[in-house]
Each structure stands twice: as C-alpha cells, then as structure tokens.
NUZAVEX-938813 format. One record per residue (C-alpha): residue number from 1; x, y, z. Coordinates in pm, 1 decimal. Example, Ala and Ser with C-alpha at 12.3 -4.5 7.8 and 13.67 -1.06 7.14 Angstrom:
BEGIN
(vovex 1 (1230.0 -450.0 780.0))
(vovex 2 (1367.0 -106.0 714.0))
REM end
This chain:
BEGIN
(vovex 1 (-3995.6 2789.2 2885.2))
(vovex 2 (-4320.0 2981.3 2944.3))
(vovex 3 (-4596.0 3046.2 2694.3))
(vovex 4 (-4483.2 3407.8 2658.2))
(vovex 5 (-4338.6 3378.7 2313.1))
(vovex 6 (-4024.1 3573.7 2238.6))
(vovex 7 (-4056.8 3853.8 1981.6))
(vovex 8 (-3804.8 3672.3 1757.4))
(vovex 9 (-4031.8 3368.8 1717.8))
(vovex 10 (-4307.4 3316.4 1462.8))
(vovex 11 (-4585.5 3342.6 1722.7))
(vovex 12 (-4414.4 3636.3 1892.1))
(vovex 13 (-4411.6 3830.4 1564.9))
(vovex 14 (-4781.6 3786.7 1488.7))
(vovex 15 (-5058.2 4037.1 1557.4))
(vovex 16 (-5261.7 3914.2 1857.3))
(vovex 17 (-5571.9 3850.9 1643.0))
(vovex 18 (-5375.3 3648.6 1387.8))
(vovex 19 (-5193.4 3461.4 1664.6))
(vovex 20 (-5523.2 3370.5 1827.2))
(vovex 21 (-5654.4 3225.5 1502.9))
(vovex 22 (-5351.6 3008.7 1429.4))
(vovex 23 (-5360.7 2881.3 1786.0))
(vovex 24 (-5707.6 2743.4 1700.3))
(vovex 25 (-5575.2 2571.8 1384.5))
(vovex 26 (-5481.5 2205.3 1391.9))
(vovex 27 (-5480.6 1972.0 1690.8))
(vovex 28 (-5321.3 2028.1 2031.4))
(vovex 29 (-5080.4 1749.3 2131.4))
(vovex 30 (-4846.0 1703.1 2427.1))
(vovex 31 (-4518.3 1511.8 2414.5))
(vovex 32 (-4292.6 1396.4 2701.4))
(vovex 33 (-3916.4 1446.7 2725.0))
(vovex 34 (-3707.7 1257.4 2469.7))
(vovex 35 (-4009.4 1174.5 2250.4))
(vovex 36 (-3938.8 1196.5 1878.3))
(vovex 37 (-4195.9 1433.9 1727.8))
(vovex 38 (-4079.6 1408.4 1367.6))
(vovex 39 (-3847.2 1143.1 1226.1))
(vovex 40 (-3584.4 1187.4 956.6))
(vovex 41 (-3684.0 1020.6 633.4))
(vovex 42 (-4059.0 1015.0 704.0))
(vovex 43 (-4299.2 1176.8 462.9))
(vovex 44 (-4382.0 1532.0 566.3))
(vovex 45 (-4747.8 1631.5 535.5))
(vovex 46 (-4782.8 1845.5 845.7))
(vovex 47 (-4596.0 2101.6 1053.7))
(vovex 48 (-4567.5 2149.1 1428.8))
(vovex 49 (-4629.1 2486.0 1594.6))
(vovex 50 (-4448.5 2479.8 1930.3))
(vovex 51 (-4664.5 2644.3 2195.4))
(vovex 52 (-4460.0 2540.7 2498.3))
(vovex 53 (-4124.5 2372.9 2551.9))
(vovex 54 (-3799.7 2323.8 2363.2))
(vovex 55 (-3699.9 2073.1 2093.7))
(vovex 56 (-3380.1 1988.7 1916.2))
(vovex 57 (-3337.6 1910.4 1546.7))
(vovex 58 (-3098.6 1621.0 1483.5))
(vovex 59 (-2973.0 1501.6 1145.8))
(vovex 60 (-2796.1 1173.1 1072.2))
(vovex 61 (-2580.7 1061.7 782.4))
(vovex 62 (-2599.2 720.5 611.7))
(vovex 63 (-2280.8 626.9 797.3))
(vovex 64 (-2449.8 687.9 1132.5))
(vovex 65 (-2289.7 1022.3 1217.2))
(vovex 66 (-2538.5 1231.3 1413.5))
(vovex 67 (-2536.7 1610.7 1438.5))
(vovex 68 (-2740.9 1860.5 1635.7))
(vovex 69 (-2854.7 2099.9 1364.1))
(vovex 70 (-3069.3 2342.6 1560.9))
(vovex 71 (-3269.2 2412.9 1872.9))
(vovex 72 (-3627.2 2541.9 1850.6))
(vovex 73 (-3824.3 2708.0 2126.7))
(vovex 74 (-4189.5 2781.4 2199.6))
(vovex 75 (-4342.7 3005.0 1936.4))
(vovex 76 (-4159.4 2848.7 1640.3))
(vovex 77 (-4264.4 2625.3 1351.8))
(vovex 78 (-4083.1 2301.1 1278.1))
(vovex 79 (-4119.6 2058.5 991.3))
(vovex 80 (-4216.1 2322.9 738.3))
(vovex 81 (-3946.4 2234.9 483.9))
(vovex 82 (-4068.0 1879.7 422.4))
(vovex 83 (-4431.4 1986.8 426.5))
(vovex 84 (-4391.3 2267.6 172.5))
(vovex 85 (-4150.1 2075.2 -51.5))
(vovex 86 (-4341.4 1745.8 -28.4))
(vovex 87 (-4013.3 1566.5 45.5))
(vovex 88 (-3900.0 1336.0 328.6))
(vovex 89 (-3801.2 1491.8 659.7))
(vovex 90 (-3438.9 1610.9 655.9))
(vovex 91 (-3396.7 1563.7 1031.6))
(vovex 92 (-3558.1 1433.0 1349.1))
(vovex 93 (-3721.5 1660.7 1605.0))
(vovex 94 (-3684.7 1546.8 1967.8))
(vovex 95 (-3843.0 1693.0 2280.6))
(vovex 96 (-3589.0 1835.8 2528.9))
(vovex 97 (-3858.1 1836.0 2800.1))
(vovex 98 (-4235.4 1831.1 2812.2))
(vovex 99 (-4357.0 1992.8 2490.2))
(vovex 100 (-4693.4 2119.2 2370.5))
(vovex 101 (-4762.3 2169.6 1999.2))
(vovex 102 (-5034.0 2230.9 1744.3))
(vovex 103 (-5021.9 1968.2 1469.7))
(vovex 104 (-5123.8 2152.5 1153.3))
(vovex 105 (-5175.7 1979.9 820.6))
(vovex 106 (-5010.7 2141.4 519.6))
(vovex 107 (-5340.5 2230.3 351.6))
(vovex 108 (-5472.7 2398.5 666.6))
(vovex 109 (-5152.7 2600.4 705.4))
(vovex 110 (-5155.1 2706.3 339.9))
(vovex 111 (-5518.3 2815.0 373.0))
(vovex 112 (-5441.9 3009.5 688.6))
(vovex 113 (-5146.8 3188.0 528.3))
(vovex 114 (-5355.9 3276.2 223.0))
(vovex 115 (-5619.7 3435.1 445.3))
(vovex 116 (-5363.7 3613.2 665.2))
(vovex 117 (-5091.0 3783.3 457.9))
(vovex 118 (-4931.3 3922.5 773.7))
(vovex 119 (-4863.5 3565.6 888.4))
(vovex 120 (-4720.6 3479.3 546.2))
(vovex 121 (-4487.0 3778.0 579.2))
(vovex 122 (-4368.9 3661.4 922.6))
(vovex 123 (-4314.6 3310.3 787.8))
(vovex 124 (-4087.6 3454.8 518.7))
(vovex 125 (-3896.4 3642.5 789.2))
(vovex 126 (-3860.5 3325.7 996.3))
(vovex 127 (-3722.2 3131.7 698.5))
(vovex 128 (-3490.4 3417.7 607.6))
(vovex 129 (-3358.3 3429.4 964.6))
(vovex 130 (-3282.0 3056.3 956.9))
(vovex 131 (-3099.4 3091.0 627.7))
(vovex 132 (-2900.5 3382.6 770.9))
(vovex 133 (-2810.0 3169.5 1073.6))
(vovex 134 (-2694.5 2881.2 851.6))
(vovex 135 (-2486.1 3117.1 637.1))
(vovex 136 (-2325.7 3265.4 945.8))
(vovex 137 (-2234.2 2920.2 1075.4))
(vovex 138 (-2065.0 2838.9 742.7))
(vovex 139 (-1862.7 3160.0 767.5))
(vovex 140 (-1773.2 3093.5 1132.4))
(vovex 141 (-1640.5 2747.8 1043.2))
(vovex 142 (-1382.2 2908.4 813.8))
(vovex 143 (-1315.2 3240.6 981.9))
(vovex 144 (-1265.2 3157.6 1351.2))
(vovex 145 (-1072.0 2916.6 1569.2))
(vovex 146 (-1247.6 2658.8 1785.6))
(vovex 147 (-1281.3 2861.3 2112.6))
(vovex 148 (-1422.7 3160.5 1920.8))
(vovex 149 (-1670.3 2943.8 1730.9))
(vovex 150 (-1789.0 2780.3 2050.9))
(vovex 151 (-1813.7 3121.5 2220.0))
(vovex 152 (-2030.7 3251.5 1936.0))
(vovex 153 (-2267.9 2956.7 1971.7))
(vovex 154 (-2284.2 3008.5 2348.8))
(vovex 155 (-2369.2 3375.2 2297.3))
(vovex 156 (-2656.9 3282.1 2067.7))
(vovex 157 (-2780.8 3019.8 2312.4))
(vovex 158 (-2764.3 3267.9 2601.5))
(vovex 159 (-2963.7 3522.6 2407.0))
(vovex 160 (-3236.3 3269.4 2330.3))
(vovex 161 (-3240.7 3064.2 2651.2))
(vovex 162 (-3035.0 3255.4 2908.0))
(vovex 163 (-3184.1 3331.1 3251.4))
(vovex 164 (-3021.4 3567.8 3505.5))
(vovex 165 (-2871.8 3379.5 3796.7))
(vovex 166 (-3068.1 3480.3 4106.7))
(vovex 167 (-2862.8 3671.1 4361.6))
(vovex 168 (-2560.0 3682.5 4133.2))
(vovex 169 (-2390.6 3987.2 3972.1))
(vovex 170 (-2522.6 4121.8 3642.7))
(vovex 171 (-2378.3 3939.5 3344.7))
(vovex 172 (-2417.0 3588.7 3486.2))
(vovex 173 (-2668.5 3378.5 3288.9))
(vovex 174 (-2764.4 3012.7 3313.5))
(vovex 175 (-2884.9 2834.8 2999.4))
(vovex 176 (-3238.7 2705.6 3050.5))
(vovex 177 (-3152.0 2419.0 2820.7))
(vovex 178 (-2957.6 2098.3 2888.3))
(vovex 179 (-2705.8 2013.5 2616.2))
(vovex 180 (-2437.8 1749.9 2607.8))
(vovex 181 (-2086.5 1838.7 2500.4))
(vovex 182 (-2146.9 1638.7 2182.0))
(vovex 183 (-2447.1 1856.7 2103.1))
(vovex 184 (-2251.0 2173.7 2168.0))
(vovex 185 (-1977.2 2043.0 1942.6))
(vovex 186 (-2232.3 1980.0 1666.8))
(vovex 187 (-2372.8 2332.3 1685.1))
(vovex 188 (-2022.5 2478.3 1660.8))
(vovex 189 (-1913.7 2236.8 1388.1))
(vovex 190 (-1636.4 2087.7 1602.0))
(vovex 191 (-1516.8 1740.7 1685.7))
(vovex 192 (-1599.7 1640.6 2043.3))
(vovex 193 (-1239.0 1648.5 2166.5))
(vovex 194 (-1183.1 1990.3 2008.7))
(vovex 195 (-1504.0 2123.4 2167.1))
(vovex 196 (-1398.6 1988.7 2507.4))
(vovex 197 (-1066.1 2170.8 2484.5))
(vovex 198 (-1238.5 2489.9 2365.2))
(vovex 199 (-1486.1 2475.5 2654.4))
(vovex 200 (-1201.8 2418.6 2899.7))
(vovex 201 (-1027.7 2723.3 2751.1))
(vovex 202 (-1338.4 2939.6 2799.2))
(vovex 203 (-1368.4 2811.5 3154.9))
(vovex 204 (-1004.4 2898.4 3232.5))
(vovex 205 (-1067.8 3249.5 3103.8))
(vovex 206 (-1357.4 3284.7 3348.4))
(vovex 207 (-1619.2 3320.4 3071.5))
(vovex 208 (-1826.5 3008.0 3140.0))
(vovex 209 (-1883.3 2749.9 3409.8))
(vovex 210 (-1973.2 2395.5 3319.6))
(vovex 211 (-2150.7 2146.8 3544.7))
(vovex 212 (-2340.6 1832.3 3449.7))
(vovex 213 (-2541.2 1936.5 3140.3))
(vovex 214 (-2567.7 2291.0 3273.6))
(vovex 215 (-2378.0 2592.4 3145.9))
(vovex 216 (-2345.3 2926.6 3325.0))
(vovex 217 (-2221.2 3229.5 3134.6))
(vovex 218 (-1997.5 3388.3 3396.4))
(vovex 219 (-1945.0 3721.5 3224.7))
(vovex 220 (-2173.4 3802.3 2932.8))
(vovex 221 (-1995.5 4125.0 2818.7))
(vovex 222 (-1658.0 3954.0 2817.0))
(vovex 223 (-1797.8 3652.7 2630.2))
(vovex 224 (-1943.7 3887.8 2366.6))
(vovex 225 (-1606.1 4054.4 2331.7))
(vovex 226 (-1421.1 3720.7 2307.3))
(vovex 227 (-1673.7 3597.1 2045.9))
(vovex 228 (-1628.2 3920.1 1846.4))
(vovex 229 (-2000.2 3991.0 1853.0))
(vovex 230 (-2126.4 4346.8 1876.0))
(vovex 231 (-2475.7 4392.4 2014.9))
(vovex 232 (-2758.1 4141.3 2006.2))
(vovex 233 (-2751.0 3878.3 1736.6))
(vovex 234 (-3025.9 3972.2 1485.9))
(vovex 235 (-3129.4 3612.0 1423.7))
REM end
C-alpha cells in the first residue's frame, strides 16, 4: 500500500494542514511482517496511526479460539478503544507486511483533537463507520447464506484493497492483501469448512479465483450482484 491515503481513512479525510500536524505528533516506528504491534490484554495508553502498510486485528477467546476481527490500512488509527477507555486491549494488531506508524500517547492525541475540532469530527466519523460495519456483519450473519456472506466480505475487501489486473478485462481485481482461508472465514463469521465450500461455490460460478493466499475477483459486477450489494459500500 502506498502513502496516498484513501479518502475513507482517517488521514485521507483530514485537511492537509491538519494532516501535516498529526503526522508530526508522536514517534515514527517501523515494524516488519508478522510483528505484533499491540497485544490483547495489555494496558492501552497509546494509539497507532498507520502511515504505510496493512495490519490485521485478531481477537482470542479464553478457550483459545482465534478470530480475525478486522483489517486496517494506511491512514487509519488502531488501538483507540483501549486508550480512550483506559481498559486492556481487546485484540492484537499484527503487521501483514512492513508497516510504518506514528506511536501517539493518549494525552498527546487528546490535546491534538482539542486543538483541531475538524480532526475530532473525522475521528467520530471513523468510529461511526466501524460501528456501522460491525452492525452490518451481525445482520449478514442472520440474513444471508454462507456463499452470500463470503461474497459480501470479498466485495468489501476488493473495494479497500483491490487492484486492477494488468492486461486483463475490466472487472478483474486482485486483492493486495494475503489472507488465509481461516482469516476469510473469520471475517464472514463462518466455520473453516463452510467457508471453503462457499469459496469453491464462488469459484465454480466464475466470480473469484483462488491461488495460494491470493484472491482474484474475476467479475466485479457479477460479484456485486451475487452479494446483493448496490453501489459502493459506504463504510
């Protein structure tokens, strides 16, 4: 992922002057692939502002069950819930590749937001969008069958991380993000075996192609239709 932040992200929403100031707040840190940036259960006194790269948010139950809760891209904040609530981290944040962040202490972030109401407003919008996404997932779990639920997740992933396949017809997108089938299953709220069958179903319909940890959306318009999504997902 490049440092051109998408308009849907926190950094992408900010006025250039405000964005420049928050990019001078905190400390710049680089992390390699698979490094754990934040760990579930740790005390949360700081947030991470992703300036480059992609991370995944993973939560684990006391029984050891692990679930991929979200994916976050450059331009987004992570770790804000624990920092603002002064509670332990509710999940672990793991680098999907090389990642660059600004480590911002809670007090510094609160001071920045107080001085820049426009950034506070965009933070509210970011949190609202995440709540909307979580509510939609809860509805999807009850309203749709497994292939449709997986298709809806793939549409969202393609809109956030999809890249046109060079030299291929319009509508073919490759996800610039490596996910295991277990991680896809977690995002769709499916058991692994169910997700594997759903993915095979989508492949048989010519909607996706699956290679080792790489997914190609074969026909974006048809996948949107199958997933019962009209237009671009607002969150």
